[in-house]
C-alpha positions as CSV (number, residue, x, y, z in Angstrom):
1,X,125.2,169.6,99.5
2,X,125.3,165.9,98.7
3,X,127.7,165.2,101.6
4,X,125.4,167.1,104.0
5,X,122.5,164.9,102.9
6,X,124.6,161.7,103.4
7,X,125.6,162.8,106.9
8,X,122.0,163.7,107.8
9,X,120.9,160.2,106.5
10,X,123.5,158.6,108.9
11,X,122.1,160.7,111.8
12,X,118.6,159.4,110.9
13,X,119.8,155.8,110.8
14,X,121.4,156.1,114.2
15,X,118.3,157.7,115.7
16,X,116.2,154.9,114.1
17,X,118.5,152.2,115.5
18,X,118.3,153.7,119.0
19,X,114.5,153.9,118.8
20,X,114.3,150.2,117.8
21,X,116.4,148.9,120.7
22,X,114.7,151.2,123.2
23,X,116.7,151.6,126.4
24,X,118.9,148.6,125.8
25,X,122.6,149.2,125.9
26,X,124.5,147.6,123.0
27,X,128.2,147.8,122.1
28,X,127.4,148.1,118.4
29,X,125.1,151.1,119.0
30,X,127.7,152.7,121.2
31,X,130.4,152.2,118.6
32,X,128.1,153.7,115.9
33,X,127.5,156.7,118.1
34,X,131.2,157.2,118.7
35,X,132.1,156.9,115.0
36,X,129.5,159.3,113.9
37,X,130.4,161.8,116.6
38,X,134.1,161.6,115.6
39,X,133.2,162.3,112.0
40,X,131.0,165.3,113.0
41,X,133.9,166.8,115.0
42,X,136.3,166.4,112.1
43,X,133.8,167.4,109.4
44,X,134.9,171.1,109.1
45,X,138.6,170.4,109.1
46,X,138.7,167.6,106.5
47,X,139.3,168.3,102.8
48,X,136.3,167.5,100.5
49,X,137.7,164.4,98.9
50,X,138.8,163.0,102.3
51,X,135.4,163.7,103.8
52,X,133.7,161.8,101.0
53,X,135.9,158.8,101.7
54,X,135.2,159.0,105.4
55,X,131.5,159.2,104.9
56,X,131.6,156.2,102.5
57,X,133.5,154.1,105.0
58,X,131.1,155.1,107.8
59,X,128.2,154.1,105.6
60,X,129.8,150.7,105.0
61,X,130.3,150.4,108.8
62,X,126.6,151.3,109.4
63,X,125.6,148.5,106.9
64,X,127.8,146.0,108.7
65,X,126.6,147.0,112.2
66,X,122.9,146.9,111.2
67,X,123.3,143.4,109.8
68,X,124.8,142.3,113.2
69,X,122.1,144.1,115.2
70,X,119.4,142.5,113.0
71,X,120.5,139.1,114.4
72,X,119.8,140.3,117.9
73,X,116.3,141.5,117.4
74,X,113.7,140.4,120.0
75,X,110.0,140.1,119.2
76,X,109.4,143.5,121.0
77,X,112.1,145.1,118.8
78,X,110.1,144.0,115.8
79,X,107.0,145.6,117.2
80,X,108.9,148.9,117.6
81,X,110.1,148.5,114.0
82,X,106.6,148.3,112.5
83,X,105.4,151.2,114.7
84,X,108.3,153.5,113.7
85,X,107.5,156.6,111.5
86,X,110.3,155.6,109.2
87,X,108.7,152.2,108.5
88,X,107.6,151.7,104.9
89,X,103.9,152.5,104.5
90,X,101.2,151.7,101.9
91,X,101.7,154.9,100.0
92,X,105.4,154.0,99.6
93,X,104.3,150.6,98.2
94,X,101.9,152.1,95.7
95,X,104.6,154.5,94.5
96,X,107.3,151.9,94.1
97,X,105.7,148.5,93.5
98,X,102.9,149.3,91.0
99,X,103.3,150.9,87.7
100,X,100.5,153.3,88.1
101,X,97.6,153.9,90.5
102,X,94.7,156.1,91.3
103,X,93.4,156.5,94.9
104,X,89.6,156.2,95.1
105,X,86.8,156.3,97.6
106,X,87.3,159.9,98.8
107,X,89.6,161.4,101.4
108,X,87.2,162.8,104.1
109,X,86.7,161.3,107.5
110,X,83.2,160.0,106.6
111,X,84.0,159.1,103.0
112,X,86.7,156.5,103.5
113,X,88.5,157.2,106.8
114,X,92.1,158.3,106.3
115,X,93.4,155.1,107.9
116,X,92.0,153.0,105.1
117,X,93.6,153.6,101.7
118,X,92.0,152.2,98.5
119,X,93.4,152.5,95.0
120,X,93.0,151.1,91.5
121,X,96.5,150.1,90.4
122,X,98.1,148.0,87.6
123,X,101.2,146.1,86.7
124,X,102.6,146.8,83.2
125,X,103.7,143.6,81.4
126,X,105.2,143.0,78.0
127,X,104.0,140.0,76.1
128,X,105.7,139.8,72.7
129,X,105.2,143.1,71.0
130,X,102.2,144.0,73.2
131,X,102.3,146.0,76.4
132,X,99.4,144.9,78.8
133,X,98.2,146.4,82.0
134,X,97.0,143.9,84.7
135,X,94.6,145.7,87.0
136,X,94.2,145.1,90.7
137,X,92.3,146.6,93.6
138,X,94.7,147.7,96.4
139,X,93.1,147.9,99.9
140,X,94.9,148.4,103.2
141,X,95.5,150.4,106.3
142,X,97.6,153.5,105.9
143,X,99.8,154.6,108.8
144,X,101.8,157.1,106.8
145,X,105.1,158.4,108.3
146,X,103.7,159.6,111.6
147,X,100.6,161.5,110.3
148,X,98.4,162.0,113.3
149,X,95.2,162.3,111.3
150,X,95.6,158.7,110.0
151,X,95.1,157.5,113.5
152,X,98.1,155.1,113.5
153,X,96.3,152.8,111.0
154,X,93.4,152.1,113.4
155,X,90.4,152.0,111.0
156,X,87.0,153.2,112.0
157,X,83.9,151.1,111.1
158,X,83.0,153.2,108.0
159,X,86.6,152.7,106.8
160,X,86.2,149.0,106.9
161,X,82.7,149.4,105.2
162,X,84.3,151.3,102.3
163,X,87.0,148.6,102.0
164,X,84.3,146.0,101.7
165,X,82.5,148.1,99.1
166,X,85.5,148.1,96.9
167,X,86.2,144.4,97.4
168,X,82.7,143.9,95.9
169,X,83.6,146.3,93.1
170,X,86.7,144.2,92.3
171,X,84.5,141.1,92.3
172,X,82.1,142.7,89.8
173,X,85.1,143.6,87.6
174,X,86.8,140.2,88.0
175,X,90.1,141.7,89.1
176,X,92.4,140.5,91.9
177,X,92.5,142.2,95.3
178,X,95.8,143.0,97.0
179,X,95.3,143.8,100.7
180,X,97.9,145.2,103.0
181,X,97.7,144.9,106.8
182,X,99.3,147.8,108.6
183,X,97.2,148.2,111.8
184,X,97.7,147.8,115.5
185,X,93.9,147.1,115.7
186,X,90.6,148.5,114.7
187,X,89.3,151.7,116.2
188,X,87.0,150.5,119.0
189,X,83.9,152.6,118.6
190,X,80.4,151.4,118.3
191,X,79.1,154.2,116.1
192,X,77.2,153.0,113.2
193,X,77.9,150.5,111.6
194,X,79.8,149.4,114.7
195,X,83.4,148.2,114.9
196,X,82.6,144.5,115.6
197,X,79.6,144.3,113.2
198,X,81.5,145.7,110.3
199,X,84.6,143.5,110.8
200,X,82.1,140.5,110.9
201,X,80.6,141.6,107.6
202,X,84.0,142.0,106.0
203,X,85.1,138.5,107.1
204,X,81.8,136.9,106.0
205,X,82.1,138.5,102.5
206,X,85.8,137.7,102.1
207,X,85.1,134.1,102.9
208,X,83.1,133.9,99.7
209,X,84.7,136.7,97.6
210,X,84.9,135.5,94.1
211,X,88.3,137.0,93.0
212,X,91.9,136.1,94.0
213,X,92.9,137.8,97.3
214,X,96.6,138.3,98.2
215,X,97.3,139.7,101.7
216,X,100.6,141.2,102.9
217,X,101.1,141.5,106.7
218,X,103.4,144.1,108.3
219,X,101.5,144.8,111.5
220,X,98.5,142.6,112.2
221,X,96.6,143.5,115.3
222,X,93.8,141.1,116.0
223,X,90.3,142.0,114.6
224,X,91.7,145.0,112.7
225,X,94.0,142.7,110.7
226,X,91.2,140.2,110.0
227,X,89.0,142.9,108.4
228,X,91.1,142.7,105.2
229,X,93.4,139.7,105.9
230,X,91.4,136.7,104.7
231,X,93.4,135.9,101.5
232,X,94.2,133.0,99.2
233,X,97.9,133.8,99.7
234,X,99.2,135.4,102.9
235,X,102.7,137.0,102.8
236,X,104.3,138.4,105.9
237,X,107.2,140.8,106.0
238,X,110.1,139.4,108.0
239,X,110.2,142.2,110.6
240,X,106.4,142.4,111.0
241,X,104.2,140.9,113.7
242,X,100.7,139.3,113.7
243,X,99.1,138.9,117.1
244,X,95.9,138.5,119.0
245,X,96.8,141.5,121.1
246,X,99.6,144.0,121.5
247,X,102.4,143.0,123.9
248,X,101.4,146.0,126.1
249,X,97.8,144.8,126.3
250,X,98.9,141.3,127.2
251,X,101.2,142.7,129.9
252,X,98.3,144.8,131.3
253,X,96.1,141.7,131.5
254,X,98.8,139.4,132.9
255,X,99.9,142.0,135.5
256,X,96.3,142.8,136.5
257,X,96.9,146.5,136.0
258,X,94.2,149.0,136.8
259,X,93.7,152.7,136.8
260,X,96.2,153.7,134.2
261,X,99.1,151.7,135.7
262,X,101.9,150.8,133.2
263,X,103.4,147.4,132.8
264,X,107.2,147.1,133.3
265,X,109.4,146.8,130.1
266,X,110.5,143.4,131.3
267,X,106.9,142.1,131.4
268,X,106.1,143.6,128.0
269,X,109.2,141.9,126.5
270,X,108.2,138.6,128.1
271,X,104.6,138.8,126.7
272,X,105.9,139.6,123.2
273,X,108.1,136.6,123.3
274,X,105.4,134.2,124.6
275,X,102.7,135.3,122.2
276,X,104.5,133.9,119.1
277,X,104.0,137.0,117.1
278,X,106.9,137.1,114.6
279,X,106.8,136.2,111.0
280,X,108.8,133.0,111.5
281,X,106.4,131.9,114.3
282,X,103.4,132.4,112.1
283,X,105.0,130.6,109.2
284,X,105.8,127.6,111.4
285,X,102.2,127.5,112.6
286,X,100.9,127.7,109.0
287,X,99.1,131.0,109.3
288,X,101.1,132.7,106.6
289,X,102.3,131.1,103.3
290,X,105.6,132.9,102.9
291,X,107.9,135.3,104.7
292,X,109.4,138.1,102.6
293,X,112.9,139.0,103.9
294,X,113.4,142.7,104.6
295,X,116.6,144.7,104.8
296,X,118.4,144.8,108.2
297,X,116.3,146.5,110.9
298,X,113.3,146.6,108.6
299,X,112.2,148.2,105.3
300,X,112.2,151.9,104.9
301,X,111.2,154.2,102.1
302,X,114.7,154.3,100.5
303,X,115.0,150.5,100.2
304,X,114.2,150.2,96.5
305,X,115.5,146.6,96.2
306,X,112.9,145.6,98.8
307,X,110.1,147.1,96.6
308,X,111.3,145.2,93.6
309,X,111.3,142.0,95.6
310,X,107.8,142.8,96.9
311,X,106.6,143.4,93.4
312,X,107.9,140.1,92.2
313,X,106.3,138.3,95.2
314,X,102.9,139.9,94.6
315,X,103.0,138.9,90.9
316,X,104.1,135.4,91.8
317,X,101.5,134.9,94.5
318,X,98.7,136.1,92.2
319,X,99.9,133.8,89.4
320,X,99.9,130.9,91.8
321,X,96.4,131.6,93.1
322,X,95.1,131.9,89.6
323,X,96.9,128.9,88.1
324,X,95.7,126.5,90.8
325,X,92.1,126.9,89.8
326,X,92.2,127.3,86.0
327,X,90.5,124.4,84.3
328,X,93.2,124.0,81.7
329,X,96.5,123.0,83.4
330,X,98.8,124.7,80.9
331,X,102.5,124.6,80.8
332,X,102.6,128.1,82.3
333,X,100.8,126.8,85.4
334,X,103.5,124.2,85.9
335,X,106.2,126.8,85.4
336,X,104.5,129.1,88.0
337,X,104.5,126.4,90.6
338,X,108.1,125.4,90.0
339,X,109.5,128.9,89.4
340,X,111.4,131.2,91.7
341,X,110.1,134.6,92.6
342,X,112.9,136.1,90.4
343,X,111.2,134.7,87.4
344,X,107.7,136.1,88.1
345,X,108.1,139.1,85.8
346,X,108.8,136.9,82.8
347,X,105.6,134.8,83.2
348,X,102.4,136.3,82.0
349,X,99.1,134.9,83.1
350,X,95.6,136.4,82.7
351,X,94.2,137.1,86.1
352,X,90.5,137.1,85.3
353,X,88.8,133.7,85.9
354,X,85.7,131.9,84.6
355,X,82.8,131.3,86.9
356,X,83.7,127.6,87.5
357,X,87.3,128.6,88.3
358,X,86.1,131.3,90.8
359,X,84.0,128.6,92.5
360,X,87.1,126.4,92.8
361,X,89.0,129.4,94.1
362,X,86.5,130.1,96.9
363,X,86.4,126.4,97.8
364,X,90.2,126.2,98.1
365,X,90.3,129.3,100.2
366,X,87.7,128.0,102.6
367,X,89.3,124.5,102.9
368,X,92.7,126.1,103.6
369,X,91.5,128.1,106.6
370,X,89.3,125.3,108.0
371,X,92.4,123.0,108.1
372,X,94.4,125.5,110.3
373,X,95.3,125.3,114.0
374,X,94.9,121.5,114.4
375,X,98.1,121.5,116.5
376,X,96.7,124.0,118.9
377,X,94.0,121.7,120.5
378,X,93.8,118.3,122.0
379,X,91.4,115.7,120.6
380,X,90.9,112.9,123.1
381,X,88.6,110.9,120.8
382,X,89.8,107.4,120.4
383,X,90.4,105.8,117.0
384,X,87.3,103.6,117.3
385,X,85.1,106.5,118.2
386,X,86.4,108.6,115.4
387,X,85.6,105.8,113.0
388,X,82.1,105.6,114.4
389,X,81.7,109.4,114.1
390,X,82.9,109.4,110.5
391,X,80.5,106.5,109.7
392,X,77.6,108.2,111.3
393,X,78.4,111.4,109.4
394,X,78.4,109.6,106.1
395,X,75.1,107.9,107.1
396,X,73.5,111.3,108.0
397,X,74.7,112.8,104.7
398,X,73.4,109.9,102.7
399,X,70.1,110.0,104.6
400,X,69.7,113.8,104.0
401,X,70.5,113.4,100.3
402,X,68.0,110.6,99.8
403,X,65.2,112.2,101.9
404,X,65.6,115.8,101.0
405,X,67.3,115.9,97.6
406,X,66.5,112.6,95.7
407,X,63.0,112.3,97.0
408,X,62.2,115.6,98.7
409,X,62.9,117.9,95.8
410,X,60.7,116.1,93.2
411,X,58.0,115.9,95.9
412,X,58.2,119.6,96.5
413,X,57.9,120.3,92.8
414,X,54.8,118.0,92.6
415,X,53.3,119.6,95.7
416,X,53.9,123.0,94.2
417,X,52.3,122.0,91.0
418,X,49.2,120.5,92.7
419,X,48.9,123.7,94.8
420,X,48.9,125.8,91.7
421,X,46.3,123.5,90.1
422,X,44.2,123.6,93.2
423,X,44.3,127.3,93.4
424,X,43.2,127.5,89.7
425,X,40.4,125.1,90.3
426,X,39.2,127.0,93.4
427,X,39.1,130.2,91.5
428,X,37.3,128.6,88.5
429,X,34.8,126.9,90.8
430,X,34.2,130.2,92.6
431,X,33.5,132.0,89.3
432,X,31.2,129.3,88.0
433,X,29.2,128.5,91.2
434,X,29.0,132.0,92.7
435,X,26.1,133.1,90.4
436,X,24.2,129.9,91.3
437,X,24.8,130.5,95.0
438,X,23.5,134.0,94.8
439,X,20.4,132.8,93.0
440,X,19.7,130.2,95.7
441,X,20.2,132.8,98.4
442,X,17.5,135.0,96.8
443,X,15.1,132.0,96.4
444,X,15.7,130.4,99.8
445,X,17.0,133.2,102.2
446,X,16.1,131.3,105.4
447,X,18.1,128.2,104.6
448,X,21.3,129.6,103.3
449,X,21.4,132.6,105.6
450,X,21.6,130.4,108.8
451,X,25.0,130.6,110.7
452,X,26.6,127.3,111.8
453,X,28.4,126.7,115.0
454,X,31.7,126.6,113.0
455,X,30.9,130.0,111.6
456,X,30.3,131.3,115.1
457,X,33.6,130.0,116.3
458,X,35.5,131.7,113.5
459,X,33.6,134.9,114.1
460,X,34.4,134.9,117.8
461,X,38.1,134.2,117.2
462,X,38.3,137.2,114.8
463,X,36.4,139.7,116.9
464,X,37.4,138.9,120.5
465,X,40.4,140.2,122.3
466,X,43.4,137.8,122.3
467,X,44.9,136.5,125.6
468,X,48.4,135.2,126.3
469,X,48.8,131.6,125.5
470,X,49.0,129.3,128.5
471,X,52.6,128.4,129.2
472,X,54.0,131.4,127.3
473,X,56.5,131.4,130.1
474,X,56.8,129.3,133.2
475,X,56.3,130.5,136.7
476,X,56.4,129.0,140.1
477,X,57.9,125.5,140.2
478,X,57.7,125.1,136.4
479,X,61.5,125.5,135.8
480,X,63.4,122.3,135.1
481,X,66.5,123.8,136.8
482,X,66.8,126.5,139.4
483,X,69.9,128.5,140.3
484,X,71.8,127.2,143.5
485,X,71.4,130.8,144.7
486,X,67.7,130.1,145.2
487,X,68.7,128.2,148.4
488,X,70.0,131.4,150.1
489,X,67.7,132.7,152.8
490,X,68.3,136.5,152.3
491,X,67.0,139.5,150.5
492,X,68.6,141.5,147.7
493,X,68.0,145.0,146.3
494,X,67.3,145.6,142.6
495,X,69.9,148.0,141.0
496,X,67.0,150.1,139.7
497,X,65.4,150.5,143.1
498,X,66.3,154.2,143.3
499,X,64.7,154.9,139.9
500,X,61.7,152.5,139.8
501,X,61.3,152.1,143.6
502,X,61.5,148.3,143.4
503,X,60.9,146.5,146.7
504,X,63.6,144.3,148.1
505,X,63.6,140.8,146.6
506,X,63.7,137.5,148.6
507,X,66.5,135.5,146.9
508,X,64.7,132.1,146.8
509,X,61.9,133.8,144.8
510,X,64.2,135.9,142.6
511,X,66.4,133.0,141.5
512,X,63.8,130.4,141.7
513,X,60.3,131.4,140.6
514,X,61.2,134.7,138.9
515,X,64.2,133.3,136.9
516,X,66.5,136.1,138.0
517,X,64.2,138.8,136.7
518,X,62.9,141.7,138.9
519,X,59.1,141.4,138.8
520,X,58.8,145.2,139.3
521,X,61.1,146.7,136.6
522,X,62.2,143.7,134.6
523,X,65.9,144.0,135.4
524,X,67.7,140.8,134.6
525,X,70.2,139.5,137.1
526,X,73.0,137.3,135.7
527,X,72.0,133.7,135.5
528,X,74.1,130.6,135.2
529,X,74.5,129.0,131.7
530,X,73.0,125.8,133.2
531,X,69.7,127.6,133.5
532,X,69.5,128.0,129.8
533,X,70.8,124.5,129.0
534,X,68.1,122.9,131.1
535,X,65.1,125.3,130.7
536,X,65.6,126.4,127.1
537,X,67.6,123.7,125.3
538,X,66.5,120.6,127.2
539,X,70.1,119.5,127.7
540,X,69.1,116.7,130.1
541,X,67.7,114.7,127.1
542,X,70.1,116.2,124.5
543,X,73.0,114.5,122.8
544,X,76.4,116.3,123.3
545,X,79.1,115.7,120.7
546,X,82.8,116.5,120.4
547,X,83.1,116.6,124.2
548,X,86.7,115.2,123.9
549,X,88.1,118.3,122.2
550,X,90.1,120.0,124.8
551,X,91.8,123.4,125.3
552,X,95.6,123.3,125.7
553,X,98.5,125.7,126.0
554,X,100.0,125.5,122.4
555,X,102.5,128.3,123.0
556,X,103.7,127.1,126.3
557,X,102.5,130.4,127.8
558,X,103.9,130.7,131.3
559,X,101.5,129.6,134.1
560,X,98.7,129.1,131.7
561,X,98.6,125.3,132.1
562,X,97.7,125.8,135.8
563,X,95.0,128.3,134.9
564,X,93.5,125.9,132.4
565,X,93.5,123.1,134.8
566,X,91.8,125.2,137.4
567,X,89.1,126.2,134.9
568,X,88.5,122.6,133.9
569,X,88.2,121.5,137.5
570,X,85.9,124.3,138.5
571,X,83.5,124.0,135.6
572,X,83.8,120.3,134.7
573,X,84.3,121.3,131.1
574,X,87.3,120.8,128.8
575,X,86.7,124.0,126.9
576,X,84.5,127.0,126.9
577,X,82.2,125.6,124.2
578,X,79.5,123.0,124.5
579,X,77.9,121.5,121.4
580,X,74.9,119.3,121.3
581,X,71.7,118.3,119.4
582,X,68.6,119.7,120.9
583,X,64.8,119.6,120.4
584,X,62.9,122.9,121.1
585,X,59.2,122.3,121.1
586,X,59.4,119.6,118.5
587,X,62.0,121.3,116.3
588,X,65.4,119.6,116.1
589,X,68.4,122.0,116.2
590,X,72.2,122.0,116.7
591,X,73.3,124.2,119.5
592,X,76.7,125.7,120.4
593,X,77.0,127.3,123.9
594,X,79.8,129.6,125.0
595,X,80.2,129.4,128.8
596,X,81.5,132.4,130.6
597,X,82.7,130.5,133.7
598,X,85.4,128.8,131.6
599,X,88.1,131.5,131.1
600,X,85.5,134.2,130.5
601,X,84.1,132.2,127.6
602,X,87.2,133.1,125.5
603,X,87.7,131.4,122.2
604,X,90.7,129.3,121.4
605,X,91.6,126.5,119.0
606,X,89.4,123.9,120.7
607,X,86.4,126.2,120.9
608,X,86.8,127.2,117.3
609,X,87.0,123.6,116.2
610,X,83.9,122.5,118.1
611,X,82.0,125.4,116.6
612,X,83.1,124.5,113.1
613,X,82.1,120.9,113.6
614,X,78.7,121.9,114.9
615,X,78.1,124.1,111.9
616,X,79.1,121.2,109.6
617,X,76.8,118.8,111.5
618,X,73.9,121.3,111.2
619,X,74.6,121.5,107.5
620,X,74.8,117.7,107.1
621,X,71.6,117.1,109.0
622,X,69.7,120.0,107.5
623,X,68.9,121.5,110.9
624,X,68.9,125.0,112.3
625,X,72.1,126.1,114.0
626,X,71.8,128.2,117.3
627,X,74.7,129.9,119.0
628,X,73.9,130.9,122.6
629,X,76.6,133.2,124.0
630,X,76.3,133.1,127.8
631,X,79.4,135.3,127.7
632,X,82.6,135.8,125.8
633,X,85.6,137.9,126.7
634,X,86.9,137.5,123.1
635,X,89.8,135.5,121.7
636,X,92.0,133.8,124.3
637,X,95.2,135.8,124.3
638,X,97.4,133.0,125.7
639,X,96.9,131.1,122.5
640,X,98.2,134.0,120.3
641,X,97.4,133.7,116.6
642,X,96.2,130.2,117.3
643,X,93.2,131.9,118.8
644,X,92.7,134.8,116.4
645,X,92.8,132.6,113.4
646,X,89.4,131.2,114.7
647,X,87.8,134.4,113.5
648,X,88.1,133.6,109.8
649,X,87.9,129.8,110.3
650,X,84.5,129.9,112.1
651,X,83.2,132.6,109.8
652,X,83.9,130.4,106.9
653,X,82.1,127.5,108.6
654,X,79.0,129.8,109.1
655,X,79.2,131.0,105.5
656,X,79.3,127.5,104.1
657,X,76.3,126.6,106.3
658,X,74.2,129.6,105.3
659,X,75.1,129.2,101.6
660,X,73.8,125.6,101.9
661,X,70.4,127.0,103.0
662,X,70.6,126.8,106.8
663,X,69.2,129.0,109.5
664,X,71.9,130.5,111.8
665,X,70.6,132.3,114.9
666,X,72.7,134.0,117.7
667,X,71.5,134.9,121.2
668,X,73.7,137.1,123.4
669,X,73.7,137.2,127.2
670,X,75.7,138.9,130.0
671,X,78.9,140.3,128.4
672,X,79.8,139.5,124.7
673,X,82.9,141.3,123.4
674,X,85.8,141.4,120.9
675,X,86.8,138.8,118.3
676,X,83.8,136.3,118.3
677,X,81.3,139.2,118.1
678,X,83.5,140.7,115.3
679,X,83.4,137.5,113.2
680,X,81.4,134.3,113.4
681,X,78.7,135.7,115.8
682,X,78.3,139.1,114.3
683,X,77.9,137.8,110.8
684,X,74.6,136.1,111.6
685,X,71.5,137.5,109.8
686,X,69.5,136.9,112.9
687,X,70.9,138.2,116.2
688,X,69.1,138.7,119.5
689,X,70.0,139.5,123.1
690,X,68.7,138.8,126.5
691,X,67.8,141.9,128.5
692,X,70.6,143.5,130.5
693,X,73.3,142.0,128.2
694,X,76.3,144.0,127.0
695,X,77.5,143.7,123.4
696,X,80.5,145.4,121.8
697,X,84.0,145.3,120.3
698,X,86.1,146.5,123.2
699,X,85.4,147.1,126.8
700,X,85.2,150.7,128.3
701,X,88.7,150.5,129.7
702,X,90.2,149.5,126.3
703,X,88.3,152.3,124.5
704,X,89.5,154.9,127.0
705,X,93.1,153.7,126.8
706,X,93.2,153.6,123.0
707,X,91.1,156.6,122.0
708,X,91.2,158.9,125.0
709,X,87.4,158.9,125.1
710,X,85.4,158.2,128.2
711,X,82.3,156.2,127.3
712,X,79.0,156.3,129.1
713,X,78.3,153.5,131.6
714,X,75.5,152.1,129.3
715,X,77.6,152.4,126.1
716,X,77.5,148.7,125.5
717,X,73.9,147.9,126.6
718,X,71.9,145.8,124.2
719,X,69.5,148.6,123.6
720,X,72.3,150.6,121.9
721,X,73.2,147.5,119.8
722,X,69.5,147.4,118.8
723,X,69.4,151.1,117.9
724,X,72.3,150.7,115.4
725,X,71.0,147.5,113.9
726,X,73.6,145.1,115.4
727,X,70.9,142.9,117.0
728,X,67.3,142.5,115.9
729,X,65.4,142.1,119.1
730,X,65.7,142.0,122.9
731,X,64.1,139.1,124.8
732,X,62.9,138.5,128.3
733,X,64.8,135.6,129.8
734,X,61.5,133.9,130.8
735,X,60.3,134.0,127.1
736,X,63.5,132.8,125.4
737,X,62.3,129.3,124.7
738,X,59.0,130.6,123.2
739,X,60.8,133.2,121.2
740,X,63.3,130.8,119.9
741,X,60.6,128.4,118.8
742,X,58.8,131.2,117.0
743,X,62.0,132.2,115.3
744,X,62.6,128.7,114.1
745,X,59.2,128.7,112.5
746,X,59.4,132.1,110.9
747,X,63.0,132.7,109.9
748,X,65.7,131.1,107.9
749,X,67.0,129.3,104.9
750,X,65.6,127.0,102.2
751,X,66.9,123.7,103.7
752,X,64.8,123.7,106.8
753,X,62.5,120.7,106.2
754,X,60.7,120.7,109.5
755,X,58.3,123.4,108.3
C-alpha cells in the first residue's frame, strides 16, 4: 500500500512539472517521463524489496531533476506555479505554521466571502518554566487547492470589508496582524461597498493601523494585493510574483486585442519578463524586505521544512518590527537585529506595544513607503533649485508654526473665551432689560412699535423668494478659455436626441458659450483639461511646482520610450500630473490634476511623487488639497510594481495630510478607473463627479473577461457611484468653480485658517 502511494506521488510530481513548463519541450522532463514509464512497466514483475529500491532511486532522481529544472524557470513559469492547485495555500499555512487557530468571521458568501480567510492564531513559546501563547490575527486570500467556490482568491468588496474589520479588532486588542497575499486581483464588481472604494478604505486604514503588520506575498495581483499588503515587513516567497497586472492582461493591452482574441504564448512570456514581477526583481527594487526560498519548483502541502522556515521567518519579522520601536533598547533588541532566522524561536519578545511605541511604528511604516520608487522617475531639478525649494519649504513650515501654532492657537483660545463671555453677557442683558423694554412698550406704544428701514430689509430678505446669484455660472463670452473645437463651423447631435428630442447643436455655441453642455438635456460632452485649469483653477496666474519630475521607462519596457516621448511631445507635459498653487475666489489651495491626454492619465512613479509632494506642501502651508481627475486609466502597466507601489505611497501621503487637519477633496471627470480610484482618490472623505463621468475599478471588458458577467452600458456612470455612496454629489460643469468654493467654505479639517 505504501509503495502504491509513493508511485502515485511520483505521477503527481511529473504532472505538476509538465503543467509548470506548459508546452515547452525539455530533456529533463522527457527523461523523467521515460524513467517513470519504465518503472510502471516493470512494477508487476519486480520483487517487493527490489521495487522499493527502484522507487527510492527514482525519487532521488526526481529531486535532482527538479533542482535542475528550478534553475531554468522563467517569470511566466513562476506565474503558473502560484496558480497551480497543488500550490501551498493559506489553510496549509495555518495548519503547519501556527500552533493553533480558530477561523472567524463566518463562512457564507455575504459574511466574509470564501476567498478571504480570517483566523485568530497563536505561536506557543517556552520562556523558562512558563509556556506562553503569542496571539496574532491572520488575514489573507484563500485559493484552496482548486476549490471553485473560493473564486481563485479574487476577493469581493465585502470580503475586503471584513478583513478591515478584523484588522481594527486586532488594533483594539493590541496584537500583530499577519497578512498573506494569494490573489490574482480583486473581484471587479461595483456592488456595495464597491471594489475600488473598499480597497481604498483598507489602504487608508492600514496606513495608520496601530499594530505591527507582517505581509507575506505569494501571488500579488495589483489592487487585490494592496488591500492587505501594506505592512511593516514584507516577505515574498521565491517562486511568487507581485505585479501591476497579469502577464495575459499586459499581452492583451500590448497586442491591442479585441473581441475575445487571445494573445500568443510568446507575447505573454515576453510581457511576464518585461514587467519585473519575480521575487528577486521586487527585492532589488526595494518593494519587499526579504525573499523566502522555497523548495525546487515551489512549495506544496507536503514540504514541511518550508513551513518550519516560514514560521521562523514570521517570528523573526514580528520581533524586528516590535524591537525597532520599543522605547527601551534592550539586549534582546540587539540580538534580534543581528540574529539569523534560525535563532528566532529561541528569542522571546512581547508583541504588545505602548501607545508611544505604536506611534513610532506607524511613523516608520509611513516613511518606509514614502521613500520607495525614487529610482523609477527622473528629477530634472538642478542642485541650486533644490536648495531653494528646501529653503522655501523650511520658511513655509516656520511661518505656519509661528502664525497658526505659536500665535494662532492662543488667539483662538482667547477668541473662544471672549465669545463665551459675550454670549453670557448677552443672555444676562436680555433677562435684565427685557422686563424694562416690555414696560416701555406698554407706556409708549407709538415710539417703540415703529419699524425701521433696516428692519424692513431684514423682513424682505426672509419673506421674499430667493433668486440665483449673479455669476453663479458664466455664459456667453465669460469663459477665460474656450475649447479649440469652438472654431469648427458645423453642427453636432446630442447622444440623448432620440430620448429627449434635443435639437442639433452648433459646435461654436456648444464648446464655446455652453461649455460642452447640451442646453436641452444637460448632457456633458468631454472637455479638455485646459478648460478646467483656466476657468476653474485660474492656472494662468497660478504657480506650478515640481514641473521637472518626469516619467521614464524604469523597466526598459520594449518600445515604451518612444510612446513616452510621443506623449510628452503631444501634450507638452513631462508626466500625467500637474501640481500648482491656486486661488479659488479668494481661497488659496494646492491642486493636483491628472491629465487624460498623457497616456490616459495613468499613474507611475513620477505622477505618484508629484502627488505626494503636493500633499506635503498643502500640509506645510495649511491649505486645502484638491485632486481634479480629468481622467485616469489606472496604474501605468509598463512601470510594473514601480507603478502599483504608488497606491500605498500616495494613500499614506493623504492620510498624513488629513491626520494633520487638512481638507482633501476629489473631483472626477470623464473616465476614472482602477488603482488610483482604489487608493489615494477613493479614500477621500469628500468625493464629487462632473456629470457624464464614469467611475469604477475595472472597465466593462475586464469585468466580462474575469467574471463572465456582461454589465449594463451605464454600469460605471457617476449616478451609480452616487447611489452606493462612493461619491457625494454630481456637479454641472458650469458650476464647478462655484461648488468648489462653497465646499471649501463648508467642509474639511481643523487646520483651515482661511475661514
